[in-house]
CHARMM internal coordinates of N, CA and C (Angstrom, degrees):
IC EDIT
DIST 1 N 1 CA 1.4460
DIST 1 CA 1 C 1.5250
ANGL 1 N 1 CA 1 C 107.78
DIST 1 C 2 N 1.3148
ANGL 1 CA 1 C 2 N 115.18
DIHE 1 N 1 CA 1 C 2 N 130.06
DIST 2 N 2 CA 1.4570
ANGL 1 C 2 N 2 CA 119.44
DIHE 1 CA 1 C 2 N 2 CA -175.66
DIST 2 CA 2 C 1.5160
ANGL 2 N 2 CA 2 C 113.73
DIHE 1 C 2 N 2 CA 2 C -100.13
DIST 2 C 3 N 1.3094
ANGL 2 CA 2 C 3 N 114.79
DIHE 2 N 2 CA 2 C 3 N 169.47
DIST 3 N 3 CA 1.4521
ANGL 2 C 3 N 3 CA 123.20
DIHE 2 CA 2 C 3 N 3 CA 176.96
DIST 3 CA 3 C 1.5220
ANGL 3 N 3 CA 3 C 109.53
DIHE 2 C 3 N 3 CA 3 C -65.26
DIST 3 C 4 N 1.3216
ANGL 3 CA 3 C 4 N 116.76
DIHE 3 N 3 CA 3 C 4 N 141.43
DIST 4 N 4 CA 1.4643
ANGL 3 C 4 N 4 CA 121.33
DIHE 3 CA 3 C 4 N 4 CA -176.02
DIST 4 CA 4 C 1.5203
ANGL 4 N 4 CA 4 C 112.64
DIHE 3 C 4 N 4 CA 4 C -54.72
DIST 4 C 5 N 1.3095
ANGL 4 CA 4 C 5 N 118.11
DIHE 4 N 4 CA 4 C 5 N -44.52
DIST 5 N 5 CA 1.4585
ANGL 4 C 5 N 5 CA 120.60
DIHE 4 CA 4 C 5 N 5 CA -177.15
DIST 5 CA 5 C 1.5152
ANGL 5 N 5 CA 5 C 114.17
DIHE 4 C 5 N 5 CA 5 C -96.32
DIST 5 C 6 N 1.3299
ANGL 5 CA 5 C 6 N 116.50
DIHE 5 N 5 CA 5 C 6 N -34.83
DIST 6 N 6 CA 1.4595
ANGL 5 C 6 N 6 CA 120.84
DIHE 5 CA 5 C 6 N 6 CA -172.58
DIST 6 CA 6 C 1.5172
ANGL 6 N 6 CA 6 C 114.08
DIHE 5 C 6 N 6 CA 6 C -97.72
DIST 6 C 7 N 1.3208
ANGL 6 CA 6 C 7 N 117.73
DIHE 6 N 6 CA 6 C 7 N -15.17
DIST 7 N 7 CA 1.4620
ANGL 6 C 7 N 7 CA 119.95
DIHE 6 CA 6 C 7 N 7 CA -177.44
DIST 7 CA 7 C 1.5210
ANGL 7 N 7 CA 7 C 110.75
DIHE 6 C 7 N 7 CA 7 C 73.16
DIST 7 C 8 N 1.3276
ANGL 7 CA 7 C 8 N 116.30
DIHE 7 N 7 CA 7 C 8 N -143.31
DIST 8 N 8 CA 1.4580
ANGL 7 C 8 N 8 CA 123.06
DIHE 7 CA 7 C 8 N 8 CA -178.69
DIST 8 CA 8 C 1.5202
ANGL 8 N 8 CA 8 C 107.79
DIHE 7 C 8 N 8 CA 8 C -116.27
DIST 8 C 9 N 1.3056
ANGL 8 CA 8 C 9 N 116.88
DIHE 8 N 8 CA 8 C 9 N 137.39
DIST 9 N 9 CA 1.4640
ANGL 8 C 9 N 9 CA 120.21
DIHE 8 CA 8 C 9 N 9 CA -177.16
DIST 9 CA 9 C 1.5248
ANGL 9 N 9 CA 9 C 111.24
DIHE 8 C 9 N 9 CA 9 C -63.84
DIST 9 C 10 N 1.3214
ANGL 9 CA 9 C 10 N 115.56
DIHE 9 N 9 CA 9 C 10 N 152.79
DIST 10 N 10 CA 1.4678
ANGL 9 C 10 N 10 CA 121.03
DIHE 9 CA 9 C 10 N 10 CA 177.09
DIST 10 CA 10 C 1.5263
ANGL 10 N 10 CA 10 C 111.12
DIHE 9 C 10 N 10 CA 10 C -59.72
DIST 10 C 11 N 1.3331
ANGL 10 CA 10 C 11 N 117.07
DIHE 10 N 10 CA 10 C 11 N -33.63
DIST 11 N 11 CA 1.4629
ANGL 10 C 11 N 11 CA 121.33
DIHE 10 CA 10 C 11 N 11 CA 178.32
DIST 11 CA 11 C 1.5309
ANGL 11 N 11 CA 11 C 111.05
DIHE 10 C 11 N 11 CA 11 C -60.72
DIST 11 C 12 N 1.3195
ANGL 11 CA 11 C 12 N 117.04
DIHE 11 N 11 CA 11 C 12 N -45.60
DIST 12 N 12 CA 1.4640
ANGL 11 C 12 N 12 CA 121.45
DIHE 11 CA 11 C 12 N 12 CA 179.22
DIST 12 CA 12 C 1.5283
ANGL 12 N 12 CA 12 C 110.19
DIHE 11 C 12 N 12 CA 12 C -69.93
DIST 12 C 13 N 1.3351
ANGL 12 CA 12 C 13 N 117.50
DIHE 12 N 12 CA 12 C 13 N -43.97
DIST 13 N 13 CA 1.4621
ANGL 12 C 13 N 13 CA 120.68
DIHE 12 CA 12 C 13 N 13 CA -179.89
DIST 13 CA 13 C 1.5313
ANGL 13 N 13 CA 13 C 111.48
DIHE 12 C 13 N 13 CA 13 C -58.39
DIST 13 C 14 N 1.3215
ANGL 13 CA 13 C 14 N 117.13
DIHE 13 N 13 CA 13 C 14 N -36.21
DIST 14 N 14 CA 1.4684
ANGL 13 C 14 N 14 CA 120.33
DIHE 13 CA 13 C 14 N 14 CA -179.15
DIST 14 CA 14 C 1.5215
ANGL 14 N 14 CA 14 C 112.16
DIHE 13 C 14 N 14 CA 14 C -66.78
DIST 14 C 15 N 1.3206
ANGL 14 CA 14 C 15 N 118.17
DIHE 14 N 14 CA 14 C 15 N -19.88
DIST 15 N 15 CA 1.4612
ANGL 14 C 15 N 15 CA 122.57
DIHE 14 CA 14 C 15 N 15 CA 178.83
DIST 15 CA 15 C 1.5285
ANGL 15 N 15 CA 15 C 112.98
DIHE 14 C 15 N 15 CA 15 C -87.61
DIST 15 C 16 N 1.3242
ANGL 15 CA 15 C 16 N 117.37
DIHE 15 N 15 CA 15 C 16 N -10.62
DIST 16 N 16 CA 1.4653
ANGL 15 C 16 N 16 CA 121.80
DIHE 15 CA 15 C 16 N 16 CA -174.59
DIST 16 CA 16 C 1.5255
ANGL 16 N 16 CA 16 C 111.95
DIHE 15 C 16 N 16 CA 16 C -83.42
DIST 16 C 17 N 1.3269
ANGL 16 CA 16 C 17 N 115.66
DIHE 16 N 16 CA 16 C 17 N 142.32
DIST 17 N 17 CA 1.4644
ANGL 16 C 17 N 17 CA 121.25
DIHE 16 CA 16 C 17 N 17 CA 172.88
DIST 17 CA 17 C 1.5165
ANGL 17 N 17 CA 17 C 110.62
DIHE 16 C 17 N 17 CA 17 C -76.25
DIST 17 C 18 N 1.3308
ANGL 17 CA 17 C 18 N 116.77
DIHE 17 N 17 CA 17 C 18 N -36.47
DIST 18 N 18 CA 1.4598
ANGL 17 C 18 N 18 CA 122.76
DIHE 17 CA 17 C 18 N 18 CA 179.19
DIST 18 CA 18 C 1.5215
ANGL 18 N 18 CA 18 C 108.83
DIHE 17 C 18 N 18 CA 18 C -141.58
DIST 18 C 19 N 1.3191
ANGL 18 CA 18 C 19 N 115.41
DIHE 18 N 18 CA 18 C 19 N 150.09
DIST 19 N 19 CA 1.4535
ANGL 18 C 19 N 19 CA 121.60
DIHE 18 CA 18 C 19 N 19 CA 175.77
DIST 19 CA 19 C 1.5221
ANGL 19 N 19 CA 19 C 107.39
DIHE 18 C 19 N 19 CA 19 C -126.01
DIST 19 C 20 N 1.3167
ANGL 19 CA 19 C 20 N 116.71
DIHE 19 N 19 CA 19 C 20 N 126.33
DIST 20 N 20 CA 1.4547
ANGL 19 C 20 N 20 CA 122.37
DIHE 19 CA 19 C 20 N 20 CA -179.20
DIST 20 CA 20 C 1.5170
ANGL 20 N 20 CA 20 C 109.86
DIHE 19 C 20 N 20 CA 20 C -114.57
DIST 20 C 21 N 1.3032
ANGL 20 CA 20 C 21 N 116.40
DIHE 20 N 20 CA 20 C 21 N 152.83
DIST 21 N 21 CA 1.4615
ANGL 20 C 21 N 21 CA 120.23
DIHE 20 CA 20 C 21 N 21 CA 174.71
DIST 21 CA 21 C 1.5209
ANGL 21 N 21 CA 21 C 108.63
DIHE 20 C 21 N 21 CA 21 C -136.56
DIST 21 C 22 N 1.3053
ANGL 21 CA 21 C 22 N 115.71
DIHE 21 N 21 CA 21 C 22 N 158.30
DIST 22 N 22 CA 1.4575
ANGL 21 C 22 N 22 CA 122.22
DIHE 21 CA 21 C 22 N 22 CA 179.88
DIST 22 CA 22 C 1.5200
ANGL 22 N 22 CA 22 C 108.05
DIHE 21 C 22 N 22 CA 22 C -107.59
DIST 22 C 23 N 1.3116
ANGL 22 CA 22 C 23 N 116.35
DIHE 22 N 22 CA 22 C 23 N 122.52
DIST 23 N 23 CA 1.4608
ANGL 22 C 23 N 23 CA 120.87
DIHE 22 CA 22 C 23 N 23 CA 176.96
DIST 23 CA 23 C 1.5248
ANGL 23 N 23 CA 23 C 108.77
DIHE 22 C 23 N 23 CA 23 C -70.86
DIST 23 C 24 N 1.3161
ANGL 23 CA 23 C 24 N 116.19
DIHE 23 N 23 CA 23 C 24 N 132.91
DIST 24 N 24 CA 1.4596
ANGL 23 C 24 N 24 CA 120.04
DIHE 23 CA 23 C 24 N 24 CA -178.51
DIST 24 CA 24 C 1.5250
ANGL 24 N 24 CA 24 C 110.18
DIHE 23 C 24 N 24 CA 24 C -120.61
DIST 24 C 25 N 1.3166
ANGL 24 CA 24 C 25 N 115.39
DIHE 24 N 24 CA 24 C 25 N 151.41
DIST 25 N 25 CA 1.4609
ANGL 24 C 25 N 25 CA 121.23
DIHE 24 CA 24 C 25 N 25 CA 177.77
DIST 25 CA 25 C 1.5277
ANGL 25 N 25 CA 25 C 109.64
DIHE 24 C 25 N 25 CA 25 C -65.45
DIST 25 C 26 N 1.3108
ANGL 25 CA 25 C 26 N 115.97
DIHE 25 N 25 CA 25 C 26 N 152.14
DIST 26 N 26 CA 1.4606
ANGL 25 C 26 N 26 CA 120.43
DIHE 25 CA 25 C 26 N 26 CA 178.04
DIST 26 CA 26 C 1.5217
ANGL 26 N 26 CA 26 C 109.88
DIHE 25 C 26 N 26 CA 26 C -57.19
DIST 26 C 27 N 1.3043
ANGL 26 CA 26 C 27 N 116.02
DIHE 26 N 26 CA 26 C 27 N 135.59
DIST 27 N 27 CA 1.4597
ANGL 26 C 27 N 27 CA 121.15
DIHE 26 CA 26 C 27 N 27 CA -179.81
DIST 27 CA 27 C 1.5199
ANGL 27 N 27 CA 27 C 113.99
DIHE 26 C 27 N 27 CA 27 C 93.67
DIST 27 C 28 N 1.3383
ANGL 27 CA 27 C 28 N 117.24
DIHE 27 N 27 CA 27 C 28 N -13.72
DIST 28 N 28 CA 1.4677
ANGL 27 C 28 N 28 CA 120.69
DIHE 27 CA 27 C 28 N 28 CA 176.99
DIST 28 CA 28 C 1.5235
ANGL 28 N 28 CA 28 C 107.09
DIHE 27 C 28 N 28 CA 28 C -89.05
DIST 28 C 29 N 1.3263
ANGL 28 CA 28 C 29 N 116.71
DIHE 28 N 28 CA 28 C 29 N 119.81
DIST 29 N 29 CA 1.4577
ANGL 28 C 29 N 29 CA 120.63
DIHE 28 CA 28 C 29 N 29 CA -175.94
DIST 29 CA 29 C 1.5219
ANGL 29 N 29 CA 29 C 112.77
DIHE 28 C 29 N 29 CA 29 C -84.25
DIST 29 C 30 N 1.3233
ANGL 29 CA 29 C 30 N 117.14
DIHE 29 N 29 CA 29 C 30 N -37.69
DIST 30 N 30 CA 1.4616
ANGL 29 C 30 N 30 CA 119.70
DIHE 29 CA 29 C 30 N 30 CA -178.98
DIST 30 CA 30 C 1.5206
ANGL 30 N 30 CA 30 C 109.86
DIHE 29 C 30 N 30 CA 30 C -168.42
DIST 30 C 31 N 1.3346
ANGL 30 CA 30 C 31 N 115.20
DIHE 30 N 30 CA 30 C 31 N 164.69
DIST 31 N 31 CA 1.4581
ANGL 30 C 31 N 31 CA 122.82
DIHE 30 CA 30 C 31 N 31 CA 170.98
DIST 31 CA 31 C 1.5239
ANGL 31 N 31 CA 31 C 107.26
DIHE 30 C 31 N 31 CA 31 C -109.27
DIST 31 C 32 N 1.3418
ANGL 31 CA 31 C 32 N 117.27
DIHE 31 N 31 CA 31 C 32 N 149.80
DIST 32 N 32 CA 1.4626
ANGL 31 C 32 N 32 CA 116.43
DIHE 31 CA 31 C 32 N 32 CA 172.61
DIST 32 CA 32 C 1.5283
ANGL 32 N 32 CA 32 C 107.71
DIHE 31 C 32 N 32 CA 32 C -71.95
DIST 32 C 33 N 1.3122
ANGL 32 CA 32 C 33 N 116.27
DIHE 32 N 32 CA 32 C 33 N 164.09
DIST 33 N 33 CA 1.4604
ANGL 32 C 33 N 33 CA 120.51
DIHE 32 CA 32 C 33 N 33 CA -171.87
DIST 33 CA 33 C 1.5261
ANGL 33 N 33 CA 33 C 112.29
DIHE 32 C 33 N 33 CA 33 C -62.60
DIST 33 C 34 N 1.3330
ANGL 33 CA 33 C 34 N 118.16
DIHE 33 N 33 CA 33 C 34 N -33.39
DIST 34 N 34 CA 1.4636
ANGL 33 C 34 N 34 CA 120.55
DIHE 33 CA 33 C 34 N 34 CA 178.40
DIST 34 CA 34 C 1.5126
ANGL 34 N 34 CA 34 C 112.14
DIHE 33 C 34 N 34 CA 34 C -65.76
DIST 34 C 35 N 1.3224
ANGL 34 CA 34 C 35 N 117.07
DIHE 34 N 34 CA 34 C 35 N -43.47
DIST 35 N 35 CA 1.4664
ANGL 34 C 35 N 35 CA 121.41
DIHE 34 CA 34 C 35 N 35 CA 178.37
DIST 35 CA 35 C 1.5290
ANGL 35 N 35 CA 35 C 109.65
DIHE 34 C 35 N 35 CA 35 C -66.41
DIST 35 C 36 N 1.3313
ANGL 35 CA 35 C 36 N 117.18
DIHE 35 N 35 CA 35 C 36 N -45.40
DIST 36 N 36 CA 1.4680
ANGL 35 C 36 N 36 CA 120.68
DIHE 35 CA 35 C 36 N 36 CA -179.54
DIST 36 CA 36 C 1.5269
ANGL 36 N 36 CA 36 C 111.02
DIHE 35 C 36 N 36 CA 36 C -60.79
DIST 36 C 37 N 1.3258
ANGL 36 CA 36 C 37 N 117.75
DIHE 36 N 36 CA 36 C 37 N -44.04
DIST 37 N 37 CA 1.4624
ANGL 36 C 37 N 37 CA 121.11
DIHE 36 CA 36 C 37 N 37 CA 179.35
DIST 37 CA 37 C 1.5261
ANGL 37 N 37 CA 37 C 110.64
DIHE 36 C 37 N 37 CA 37 C -64.06
DIST 37 C 38 N 1.3184
ANGL 37 CA 37 C 38 N 117.54
DIHE 37 N 37 CA 37 C 38 N -39.92
DIST 38 N 38 CA 1.4654
ANGL 37 C 38 N 38 CA 121.16
DIHE 37 CA 37 C 38 N 38 CA 179.02
DIST 38 CA 38 C 1.5279
ANGL 38 N 38 CA 38 C 111.51
DIHE 37 C 38 N 38 CA 38 C -63.33
DIST 38 C 39 N 1.3190
ANGL 38 CA 38 C 39 N 116.88
DIHE 38 N 38 CA 38 C 39 N -43.07
DIST 39 N 39 CA 1.4666
ANGL 38 C 39 N 39 CA 120.88
DIHE 38 CA 38 C 39 N 39 CA 178.53
DIST 39 CA 39 C 1.5255
ANGL 39 N 39 CA 39 C 110.05
DIHE 38 C 39 N 39 CA 39 C -62.10
DIST 39 C 40 N 1.3172
ANGL 39 CA 39 C 40 N 116.79
DIHE 39 N 39 CA 39 C 40 N -46.32
DIST 40 N 40 CA 1.4672
ANGL 39 C 40 N 40 CA 120.55
DIHE 39 CA 39 C 40 N 40 CA -178.92
DIST 40 CA 40 C 1.5277
ANGL 40 N 40 CA 40 C 111.47
DIHE 39 C 40 N 40 CA 40 C -63.78
DIST 40 C 41 N 1.3379
ANGL 40 CA 40 C 41 N 117.58
DIHE 40 N 40 CA 40 C 41 N -44.35
DIST 41 N 41 CA 1.4657
ANGL 40 C 41 N 41 CA 120.03
DIHE 40 CA 40 C 41 N 41 CA -179.94
DIST 41 CA 41 C 1.5219
ANGL 41 N 41 CA 41 C 111.34
DIHE 40 C 41 N 41 CA 41 C -64.55
DIST 41 C 42 N 1.3198
ANGL 41 CA 41 C 42 N 117.33
DIHE 41 N 41 CA 41 C 42 N -39.86
DIST 42 N 42 CA 1.4606
ANGL 41 C 42 N 42 CA 121.17
DIHE 41 CA 41 C 42 N 42 CA 177.94
DIST 42 CA 42 C 1.5286
ANGL 42 N 42 CA 42 C 110.10
DIHE 41 C 42 N 42 CA 42 C -60.83
DIST 42 C 43 N 1.3237
ANGL 42 CA 42 C 43 N 116.72
DIHE 42 N 42 CA 42 C 43 N -48.85
DIST 43 N 43 CA 1.4673
ANGL 42 C 43 N 43 CA 120.56
DIHE 42 CA 42 C 43 N 43 CA -178.80
DIST 43 CA 43 C 1.5254
ANGL 43 N 43 CA 43 C 111.52
DIHE 42 C 43 N 43 CA 43 C -64.12
DIST 43 C 44 N 1.3243
ANGL 43 CA 43 C 44 N 117.42
DIHE 43 N 43 CA 43 C 44 N -43.45
DIST 44 N 44 CA 1.4658
ANGL 43 C 44 N 44 CA 120.38
DIHE 43 CA 43 C 44 N 44 CA 179.98
DIST 44 CA 44 C 1.5238
ANGL 44 N 44 CA 44 C 111.65
DIHE 43 C 44 N 44 CA 44 C -64.92
DIST 44 C 45 N 1.3324
ANGL 44 CA 44 C 45 N 117.41
DIHE 44 N 44 CA 44 C 45 N -39.51
DIST 45 N 45 CA 1.4634
ANGL 44 C 45 N 45 CA 120.60
DIHE 44 CA 44 C 45 N 45 CA 178.00
DIST 45 CA 45 C 1.5138
ANGL 45 N 45 CA 45 C 110.89
DIHE 44 C 45 N 45 CA 45 C -61.09
DIST 45 C 46 N 1.3093
ANGL 45 CA 45 C 46 N 116.84
DIHE 45 N 45 CA 45 C 46 N -45.85
DIST 46 N 46 CA 1.4600
ANGL 45 C 46 N 46 CA 119.93
DIHE 45 CA 45 C 46 N 46 CA -179.00
DIST 46 CA 46 C 1.5152
ANGL 46 N 46 CA 46 C 112.56
DIHE 45 C 46 N 46 CA 46 C -71.55
DIST 46 C 47 N 1.3106
ANGL 46 CA 46 C 47 N 118.36
DIHE 46 N 46 CA 46 C 47 N -30.07
DIST 47 N 47 CA 1.4617
ANGL 46 C 47 N 47 CA 121.16
DIHE 46 CA 46 C 47 N 47 CA 175.86
DIST 47 CA 47 C 1.5168
ANGL 47 N 47 CA 47 C 110.93
DIHE 46 C 47 N 47 CA 47 C -67.51
DIST 47 C 48 N 1.3310
ANGL 47 CA 47 C 48 N 117.44
DIHE 47 N 47 CA 47 C 48 N -34.16
DIST 48 N 48 CA 1.4650
ANGL 47 C 48 N 48 CA 122.24
DIHE 47 CA 47 C 48 N 48 CA -179.83
DIST 48 CA 48 C 1.5229
ANGL 48 N 48 CA 48 C 111.84
DIHE 47 C 48 N 48 CA 48 C -73.67
DIST 48 C 49 N 1.3252
ANGL 48 CA 48 C 49 N 117.24
DIHE 48 N 48 CA 48 C 49 N -23.82
DIST 49 N 49 CA 1.4647
ANGL 48 C 49 N 49 CA 120.77
DIHE 48 CA 48 C 49 N 49 CA -178.66
DIST 49 CA 49 C 1.5213
ANGL 49 N 49 CA 49 C 112.94
DIHE 48 C 49 N 49 CA 49 C -78.31
DIST 49 C 50 N 1.3179
ANGL 49 CA 49 C 50 N 117.00
DIHE 49 N 49 CA 49 C 50 N -19.68
DIST 50 N 50 CA 1.4704
ANGL 49 C 50 N 50 CA 119.50
DIHE 49 CA 49 C 50 N 50 CA -178.04
DIST 50 CA 50 C 1.4967
ANGL 50 N 50 CA 50 C 111.87
DIHE 49 C 50 N 50 CA 50 C -96.00
END
COOR INIT
IC SEED 1 N 1 CA 1 C
IC BUILD
């Protein structure tokens, strides 16, 4: 989970095996970290079930 304004540093991104992002509706600037984590966990759980 990255910083609301700055995102994740290139140094950290270079260490990642995968980088995921959440598509947001136009006009939505960001999600708080709790909402973002919940969305990601929900999607990953359902992806593992199929």
